[in-house]
KOLGU-35371 format. One record per residue (C-alpha): z, x, y; residue number from 1. Coordinates in steps of 0.5 Angstrom, whole numbers. Each point is the difference from the previous one (the first is absolute). Layout:
# KOLGU-35371
@w->Z&u->X&v->Y&num->NUM
...
# end
This chain:
# KOLGU-35371
@w->81&u->68&v->-118&num->1
@w->-7&u->2&v->4&num->2
@w->4&u->1&v->6&num->3
@w->2&u->7&v->-2&num->4
@w->-8&u->2&v->0&num->5
@w->1&u->-1&v->8&num->6
@w->5&u->6&v->1&num->7
@w->-3&u->5&v->4&num->8
@w->-1&u->5&v->-6&num->9
@w->-4&u->-5&v->-3&num->10
@w->-4&u->-2&v->6&num->11
@w->-2&u->7&v->1&num->12
@w->-2&u->0&v->-8&num->13
@w->-4&u->-6&v->2&num->14
@w->-4&u->3&v->5&num->15
@w->-1&u->7&v->-4&num->16
@w->-3&u->-4&v->-6&num->17
@w->-4&u->-4&v->5&num->18
@w->-3&u->6&v->4&num->19
@w->-1&u->3&v->-7&num->20
@w->-4&u->-6&v->-2&num->21
@w->-4&u->0&v->6&num->22
@w->-1&u->7&v->0&num->23
@w->-3&u->0&v->-7&num->24
@w->-5&u->-6&v->2&num->25
@w->-2&u->4&v->6&num->26
@w->-1&u->6&v->-4&num->27
@w->-4&u->-4&v->-5&num->28
@w->-5&u->-2&v->5&num->29
@w->-1&u->7&v->3&num->30
@w->-2&u->3&v->-7&num->31
@w->-4&u->-6&v->-1&num->32
@w->-4&u->1&v->7&num->33
@w->0&u->8&v->-2&num->34
@w->-3&u->-2&v->-7&num->35
@w->-6&u->-3&v->4&num->36
@w->-1&u->5&v->5&num->37
@w->-6&u->5&v->-1&num->38
@w->6&u->5&v->-2&num->39
@w->3&u->-4&v->-4&num->40
@w->1&u->1&v->-8&num->41
@w->3&u->-4&v->-6&num->42
@w->7&u->4&v->1&num->43
@w->0&u->-4&v->7&num->44
@w->-2&u->-7&v->-4&num->45
@w->6&u->2&v->-6&num->46
@w->5&u->1&v->6&num->47
@w->-2&u->-7&v->3&num->48
@w->1&u->-3&v->-7&num->49
@w->7&u->4&v->-1&num->50
@w->3&u->-2&v->7&num->51
@w->1&u->-8&v->-1&num->52
@w->3&u->2&v->-7&num->53
@w->5&u->4&v->4&num->54
@w->1&u->-5&v->5&num->55
@w->1&u->-5&v->-6&num->56
@w->5&u->5&v->-3&num->57
@w->4&u->0&v->7&num->58
@w->0&u->-8&v->-1&num->59
@w->3&u->1&v->-7&num->60
@w->5&u->5&v->2&num->61
@w->2&u->-4&v->6&num->62
@w->1&u->-6&v->-4&num->63
@w->4&u->4&v->-6&num->64
@w->5&u->3&v->5&num->65
@w->1&u->-7&v->3&num->66
@w->2&u->-3&v->-7&num->67
@w->4&u->6&v->-2&num->68
@w->4&u->-1&v->7&num->69
@w->1&u->-7&v->-1&num->70
@w->2&u->1&v->-8&num->71
@w->5&u->5&v->2&num->72
@w->3&u->-5&v->5&num->73
@w->0&u->-6&v->-5&num->74
@w->4&u->5&v->-5&num->75
@w->5&u->2&v->5&num->76
@w->1&u->-7&v->2&num->77
@w->1&u->-2&v->-7&num->78
@w->5&u->6&v->-2&num->79
@w->4&u->-2&v->7&num->80
@w->0&u->-7&v->-3&num->81
@w->2&u->3&v->-7&num->82
@w->6&u->3&v->3&num->83
@w->2&u->-6&v->3&num->84
@w->-1&u->-4&v->-6&num->85
@w->3&u->5&v->-4&num->86
@w->7&u->0&v->4&num->87
@w->0&u->-7&v->-1&num->88
@w->-1&u->0&v->-7&num->89
@w->5&u->5&v->-1&num->90
@w->5&u->-4&v->3&num->91
@w->-2&u->-6&v->-4&num->92
@w->-1&u->4&v->-6&num->93
@w->7&u->2&v->0&num->94
@w->2&u->-7&v->-1&num->95
@w->-4&u->-1&v->-6&num->96
@w->1&u->2&v->-7&num->97
@w->-4&u->6&v->-2&num->98
@w->-3&u->-4&v->-5&num->99
@w->-4&u->-4&v->5&num->100
@w->-3&u->6&v->4&num->101
@w->-7&u->1&v->-2&num->102
@w->-1&u->7&v->-3&num->103
@w->-5&u->4&v->4&num->104
@w->-4&u->5&v->-4&num->105
@w->-1&u->7&v->3&num->106
@w->-7&u->4&v->-1&num->107
@w->2&u->7&v->-3&num->108
@w->-2&u->6&v->5&num->109
@w->-2&u->4&v->-7&num->110
@w->-4&u->-3&v->-5&num->111
@w->3&u->0&v->-7&num->112
@w->-1&u->6&v->-5&num->113
@w->-6&u->-1&v->-4&num->114
@w->2&u->-1&v->-8&num->115
@w->0&u->7&v->-3&num->116
@w->-6&u->3&v->-4&num->117
@w->1&u->2&v->-7&num->118
@w->-3&u->7&v->-2&num->119
@w->-4&u->-4&v->-6&num->120
@w->-3&u->-5&v->6&num->121
@w->-2&u->5&v->5&num->122
@w->2&u->8&v->-2&num->123
@w->-3&u->2&v->7&num->124
@w->4&u->-5&v->4&num->125
@w->6&u->1&v->-4&num->126
@w->0&u->7&v->1&num->127
@w->-1&u->-1&v->8&num->128
@w->5&u->-5&v->0&num->129
@w->5&u->5&v->-3&num->130
@w->-2&u->6&v->5&num->131
@w->1&u->-5&v->6&num->132
@w->7&u->-2&v->-3&num->133
@w->2&u->8&v->-1&num->134
@w->-2&u->1&v->7&num->135
@w->4&u->-6&v->3&num->136
@w->6&u->2&v->-4&num->137
@w->-1&u->8&v->3&num->138
@w->0&u->-3&v->7&num->139
@w->6&u->-4&v->-1&num->140
@w->4&u->6&v->-3&num->141
@w->-3&u->4&v->6&num->142
@w->3&u->-5&v->5&num->143
# end
């Protein structure tokens, strides 16, 4: 699984992330030294404190990208295994009676409509819903 993080593309990304982290460390030290020189200011001190945060964010991003890659591979492997087992299950399911098959529930893509609102409950909302229904009907007639 971790072998995919050793491909040439990932090795280049590792080098890039390490270089960015080391660069933020050097920049923090440089700004710290500038803040303590005669011409230094609080702005240099602020930068000296910000660069380590940028380095920490770089490390966070590096770990996050690696986890995303590993999760993507796991999902691909699971879907590949799922298609293999689905084909085997289809063969055995054809032999089994329909009542023994487990029923899977599919989540609808569109949520169910809200219950209608009476004009007595909320006249403004009822008028708006009527207006939307008229627009929808006009759009269906135009298509």
